[in-house]
C-alpha positions in Angstrom: 0.0 0.0 0.0 1.3 3.4 -0.9 1.8 6.1 1.7 -0.3 8.5 -0.3 -4.1 8.3 0.3 -6.1 7.0 -2.6 -3.1 5.5 -4.4 -3.0 1.8 -4.2 -0.2 -0.6 -5.0 -0.6 -2.0 -8.5 0.6 -5.3 -9.9 1.6 -3.7 -13.2 4.5 -6.2 -13.5 1.8 -8.9 -14.2 0.5 -6.9 -17.2 3.9 -6.8 -19.0 4.1 -8.8 -22.1 6.5 -11.8 -22.1 9.8 -11.3 -23.8 10.4 -12.4 -27.3 9.3 -16.0 -28.0 10.7 -17.7 -31.1 7.7 -19.5 -32.9 10.1 -22.1 -34.2 11.7 -23.0 -30.8 11.1 -26.5 -29.7 8.4 -26.7 -27.0 9.4 -30.1 -25.8 13.0 -31.4 -26.0 13.4 -34.9 -27.4 14.7 -37.6 -25.0 18.3 -38.4 -26.0 20.2 -36.9 -28.8 18.5 -35.6 -32.0 19.9 -34.6 -35.3 18.7 -32.3 -38.1 18.0 -34.1 -41.3 19.1 -31.2 -43.5 22.2 -29.6 -41.9 23.2 -32.4 -39.5 23.2 -30.1 -36.4 23.0 -32.1 -33.2 20.6 -31.4 -30.3 22.0 -32.6 -27.0 22.0 -31.3 -23.5 19.3 -28.6 -24.4 21.4 -26.9 -27.1 22.3 -27.2 -30.8 25.9 -27.7 -31.9 27.8 -29.1 -34.9 30.2 -32.0 -34.6 31.7 -33.4 -37.8 32.8 -36.6 -36.0 29.6 -37.4 -34.1 27.1 -36.4 -36.8 27.6 -39.3 -39.2 27.3 -41.8 -36.3 24.1 -40.3 -35.0 22.6 -40.0 -38.5 23.3 -43.7 -39.1 21.8 -44.8 -35.7 18.2 -45.9 -35.7 17.8 -44.8 -32.1 18.6 -41.1 -32.8 15.6 -38.9 -33.4 15.7 -37.2 -36.8 14.0 -33.8 -37.0 14.5 -30.4 -38.7 16.2 -27.7 -36.7 14.6 -24.3 -36.2 17.1 -22.6 -38.6 16.3 -25.0 -41.4 12.6 -24.5 -40.7 12.9 -20.7 -40.9 14.8 -21.1 -44.2 12.2 -23.4 -45.6 9.3 -21.2 -44.6 11.2 -18.0 -45.6 10.8 -16.5 -42.1 13.7 -14.1 -41.5 14.1 -12.5 -38.1 16.7 -10.1 -39.5 17.0 -8.2 -42.7 20.1 -6.2 -43.6 19.8 -3.8 -46.5 23.0 -2.5 -48.0 22.8 0.8 -49.9 26.0 2.2 -51.5 26.9 3.7 -54.9 30.2 1.7 -54.8 28.4 -1.6 -53.9 29.1 -3.3 -57.3 32.9 -2.5 -56.9 33.0 -4.1 -53.4 30.3 -6.7 -53.6 32.7 -9.7 -53.7 34.5 -8.4 -50.6 31.3 -7.6 -48.8 29.9 -11.1 -49.5 33.2 -12.5 -48.0 32.7 -10.3 -44.9 29.1 -11.6 -44.6 30.4 -15.2 -44.9 33.1 -14.6 -42.2 30.6 -13.0 -39.8 28.2 -15.9 -40.3 31.0 -18.5 -39.8 31.9 -16.9 -36.4 28.2 -16.8 -35.4 27.6 -20.4 -36.4 30.6 -21.5 -34.3 28.8 -20.0 -31.2 25.2 -20.9 -32.2 24.4 -23.1 -35.2 20.9 -21.6 -35.4 22.4 -18.1 -36.4 22.5 -18.3 -40.2 22.3 -16.2 -43.3 19.2 -17.5 -45.2 19.8 -15.8 -48.5 21.4 -12.8 -50.1 19.2 -11.0 -52.7 20.6 -8.5 -55.3 18.1 -5.7 -56.1 19.2 -3.0 -58.5 21.6 -0.9 -56.4 20.9 -2.7 -53.1 21.9 -6.0 -51.5 19.5 -7.6 -49.0 20.7 -10.2 -46.5 18.1 -12.2 -44.7 19.1 -13.9 -41.4 17.5 -16.5 -39.1 18.2 -14.4 -36.1 18.0 -10.7 -35.2 21.4 -10.8 -33.4 23.2 -11.9 -36.6 21.6 -9.0 -38.5 22.9 -6.6 -35.9 26.4 -8.2 -36.0 26.4 -7.7 -39.8 25.5 -4.1 -39.5 28.3 -3.5 -37.0 30.8 -5.4 -39.1 29.9 -3.3 -42.2 30.4 0.0 -40.2 33.7 -1.2 -38.8 35.0 -2.4 -42.2 33.6 0.2 -44.7 32.5 3.0 -42.4 29.1 4.5 -43.4 26.1 4.4 -41.1 23.8 1.7 -39.9 20.2 2.2 -38.7 18.4 -0.4 -36.6 14.6 -0.7 -36.5 12.8 -3.3 -34.5 9.4 -4.6 -35.3 6.6 -5.1 -32.7 7.9 -6.8 -29.5 11.4 -7.1 -30.9 10.6 -10.1 -33.1 12.4 -8.8 -36.1 15.1 -6.2 -36.9 15.7 -4.3 -40.1 19.2 -3.0 -40.5 19.9 -0.4 -43.2 23.5 0.2 -43.9 24.5 3.1 -46.1 28.0 3.2 -47.3 30.2 6.3 -47.2 29.8 8.5 -50.2 32.8 10.5 -51.5 32.4 14.1 -50.6 32.7 16.6 -53.5 36.2 18.1 -53.6 36.2 21.8 -53.4 37.4 23.6 -56.4 41.0 24.9 -56.1 41.2 28.6 -55.8 42.6 30.1 -59.0 45.9 31.6 -58.4 46.6 34.9 -60.2 50.1 35.5 -61.0 
């Protein structure tokens, strides 16, 4: 009860919405190890990981449950949680390097969490659009582009932080001032 008269204690914390829930997250974990049919990611001890040695053994075993991991489901259903749009007049000149940067950032992210993946890269006129299975990977890509090529990145989250749109605009060369004419 509040010390002021007429003001009652509220339970507003109960009215708050729950934090982000991934619609592709597994509601019930399988008993024992499981493996993704498509990418051979292994689910064990309540987490996903890659293991090149263990995966063929589990795939061959009849006792291992075979399912589709959330990242492969999102890719199949075309459900990105992050969209990075690259806008830059020099994009065609640096596209190969930028695709390499995207691949390197994805490789580092997959080493930590195999569900963080680039779904696809789409070329649109003067833009490049990168769709990711996770909002954190899209944010990482935006930061990596700013670090490597400068420019600016803008982040816009959708309702309840379910999806992020990152727009990166590359640095444009500033017009050089004309040299003052020297009279002599």
